[in-house]
C-alpha positions as CSV (number, residue, x, y, z in Angstrom):
1,M,46.6,23.0,13.8
2,L,50.4,22.5,14.2
3,N,51.3,25.8,12.6
4,Q,51.3,27.6,16.0
5,Y,54.0,25.2,17.2
6,L,56.2,26.2,14.3
7,Q,56.0,30.0,14.7
8,S,58.8,32.4,15.7
9,T,57.7,34.5,18.7
10,F,59.3,37.1,20.9
11,Y,60.7,34.3,23.0
12,F,61.2,31.6,20.4
13,N,63.0,34.1,18.1
14,F,64.7,31.7,15.7
15,E,65.5,34.3,13.0
16,H,68.0,35.9,15.4
17,P,71.7,35.3,14.4
18,N,72.5,33.8,17.8
19,I,70.0,31.0,17.1
20,Q,70.8,30.6,13.4
21,S,74.5,30.2,14.1
22,E,73.7,27.4,16.7
23,I,71.5,25.4,14.4
24,Q,73.5,25.7,11.1
25,E,75.1,22.3,11.4
26,F,71.8,20.6,12.1
27,K,70.0,21.9,9.0
28,V,71.9,19.5,6.8
29,L,71.0,16.4,8.7
30,A,69.1,13.9,6.6
31,S,66.0,13.3,8.7
32,D,63.8,15.0,11.3
33,Q,64.6,12.3,13.7
34,A,68.3,13.0,13.4
35,K,67.7,16.7,13.8
36,I,65.6,16.0,17.0
37,E,68.2,13.7,18.4
38,Q,71.4,15.7,17.6
39,W,69.9,19.1,18.5
40,Y,68.7,17.6,21.8
41,I,72.3,16.5,22.7
42,H,73.6,19.9,21.8
43,V,71.2,21.7,24.1
44,R,71.6,19.2,26.8
45,D,75.4,19.4,27.0
46,H,76.4,22.7,25.5
47,W,74.6,24.8,28.2
48,R,75.4,23.6,31.7
49,Y,72.4,23.2,34.0
50,N,72.2,25.9,36.7
51,P,68.9,26.4,38.7
52,Y,70.2,29.1,41.0
53,V,70.3,32.2,38.7
54,I,66.8,33.7,39.0
55,V,65.9,36.4,36.5
56,L,62.2,37.1,35.7
57,D,62.6,39.8,33.1
58,E,60.9,39.1,29.8
59,A,64.0,39.6,27.7
60,A,65.9,37.0,29.8
61,F,63.5,34.3,28.4
62,Q,64.3,35.1,24.8
63,A,66.2,32.2,23.1
64,S,68.6,34.6,21.5
65,Y,69.6,35.9,25.0
66,I,69.8,32.5,26.5
67,A,72.0,31.3,23.7
68,Q,74.8,33.7,24.8
69,K,75.0,32.1,28.3
70,E,77.2,29.3,29.4
71,A,74.7,27.9,31.9
72,A,70.9,27.8,32.0
73,H,68.0,26.5,34.1
74,C,65.4,24.0,32.9
75,I,63.0,26.6,31.3
76,D,65.9,28.3,29.5
77,K,67.1,25.0,28.0
78,A,63.5,24.1,27.1
79,I,63.2,27.4,25.2
80,L,66.4,26.8,23.4
81,Y,65.4,23.3,22.3
82,I,61.9,24.4,21.1
83,T,63.3,27.4,19.3
84,G,65.9,25.3,17.4
85,L,63.3,22.7,16.5
86,R,60.9,25.3,15.1
87,A,63.7,26.7,13.1
88,L,64.2,23.2,11.7
89,N,60.5,23.1,10.9
90,I,59.7,20.6,13.6
91,P,56.6,21.4,15.8
92,A,57.5,21.9,19.5
93,R,55.9,23.4,22.6
94,L,56.6,24.2,26.2
95,R,55.3,22.1,29.1
96,L,55.5,23.2,32.7
97,A,55.3,21.3,35.9
98,K,56.3,21.2,39.6
99,V,59.0,18.8,40.6
100,S,61.0,18.0,43.7
101,N,64.7,17.3,43.6
102,H,66.0,14.8,46.2
103,I,69.7,14.9,45.2
104,A,71.8,17.9,46.3
105,A,68.6,19.3,47.8
106,E,70.5,21.3,50.4
107,N,71.6,23.9,47.8
108,L,68.1,24.3,46.5
109,I,66.7,24.7,50.0
110,N,69.3,27.3,50.8
111,T,68.5,29.2,47.6
112,L,64.8,28.7,47.2
113,G,63.7,27.7,50.7
114,S,62.5,24.4,49.2
115,N,63.7,21.4,47.2
116,E,60.7,21.9,44.9
117,I,61.1,23.6,41.5
118,A,58.1,25.4,40.2
119,P,57.7,25.8,37.4
120,H,60.0,23.3,35.8
121,G,60.3,23.3,32.0
122,L,60.0,20.4,29.6
123,V,59.5,20.1,25.9
124,E,56.9,18.4,23.8
125,V,57.8,17.5,20.2
126,F,55.5,16.4,17.4
127,H,57.1,13.6,15.4
128,Q,55.7,10.5,13.6
129,N,52.1,11.8,14.2
130,Q,52.5,11.9,18.0
131,W,53.6,14.2,20.8
132,T,56.3,13.0,23.1
133,K,57.9,14.7,26.1
134,C,61.6,15.3,26.9
135,S,63.8,17.2,29.3
136,P,67.2,18.5,28.0
137,A,68.0,20.1,31.4
138,F,70.6,17.9,32.9
139,N,73.9,17.9,31.0
140,K,76.0,14.8,30.8
141,T,78.7,16.0,33.2
142,L,76.1,16.7,35.9
143,C,74.5,13.3,35.5
144,E,77.9,11.6,35.9
145,R,78.5,13.6,39.0
146,Y,75.3,12.5,40.6
147,E,75.4,8.9,39.2
148,V,72.2,9.3,37.1
149,D,71.7,7.8,33.7
150,V,72.0,10.4,30.9
151,L,68.7,11.1,29.2
152,E,68.6,10.5,25.4
153,Y,65.8,11.5,23.1
154,N,65.0,11.1,19.4
155,G,61.3,12.0,19.3
156,T,59.9,8.5,19.3
157,K,59.1,8.1,23.1
158,D,59.0,10.2,26.3
159,S,62.3,10.9,28.0
160,V,61.7,12.8,31.2
161,M,63.6,13.5,34.4
162,Q,65.1,10.4,36.1
163,E,63.0,9.2,39.1
164,F,66.0,7.3,40.7
165,N,69.8,7.4,40.4
166,R,71.9,4.3,39.7
167,H,71.7,3.3,43.4
168,Q,67.9,3.5,43.3
169,D,67.9,6.6,45.6
170,K,65.1,9.0,44.8
171,F,66.3,11.6,42.4
172,M,63.4,13.6,40.8
173,E,59.7,13.5,41.4
174,Y,56.9,15.1,39.4
175,L,54.4,16.7,41.7
176,E,52.0,18.7,39.5
177,D,51.4,19.2,35.8
178,Y,50.7,22.8,34.6
179,G,50.0,21.8,31.0
180,S,51.3,22.8,27.6
181,F,51.9,26.2,26.0
182,S,52.5,27.4,22.4
183,D,54.5,30.3,23.7
184,V,56.3,31.2,27.0
185,P,53.6,32.2,29.5
186,I,55.7,34.8,31.3
187,E,52.9,36.0,33.7
188,F,52.1,32.4,34.7
189,I,55.7,31.7,35.3
190,K,56.0,34.8,37.5
191,S,52.8,34.1,39.5
192,T,53.8,30.4,40.0
193,F,57.2,31.5,41.2
194,E,55.6,34.1,43.6
195,A,53.1,31.5,44.9
196,N,55.9,29.0,45.7
197,Y,58.7,31.3,46.8
198,P,57.0,34.5,48.2
199,T,59.9,35.7,50.2
200,L,62.3,35.3,47.3
201,Y,59.9,36.9,44.9
202,K,59.5,40.0,47.1
203,A,63.3,40.3,47.5
204,Y,63.6,40.0,43.7
205,Q,60.9,42.7,43.1
206,K,62.5,45.0,45.6
207,E,65.9,44.6,43.9
208,Q,64.4,45.4,40.5
209,S,62.5,48.5,41.7
């Protein structure tokens, strides 16, 4: 049953040298919980969060491609985290949702026409006979800038996007749950993006043609 969440795929291509080089230091950790926690911190902070670069090509969603970047959006970082966990023999899968961002929303509105992000990528990890959710999207530096507590995760309980900042201002809000996926559902991602940002999607398609 869990085997499908341990497989290498076109997107979760953990045999690639780009991924193997990233996870090498985590292979020697003594426990799965240590691997889950330390790899999470690495993905959270090594790749800066950037939601403004929009590329919908299939190859751009491969973990090996994302690993070469300095910054990545939430789905990118979820893919990296899942790929590394599977390489470490820890079951993991992608979860997608729609969220709204209430902090620095002006930049999102200027780029997307909305402060809503759809789809937003999270990760579900199977550890200690249970699935828990996490989001490695927001790096520590970004959290400090917006005065939001940094998310930690070790596989024992959910750790999802912060609802409020330290001043109790609204920060992130989950609007819709799209469910879990054993692989990256590229066509669903494209159709969701098109439904939520039709003008931007048409411009992107025109640019690619």
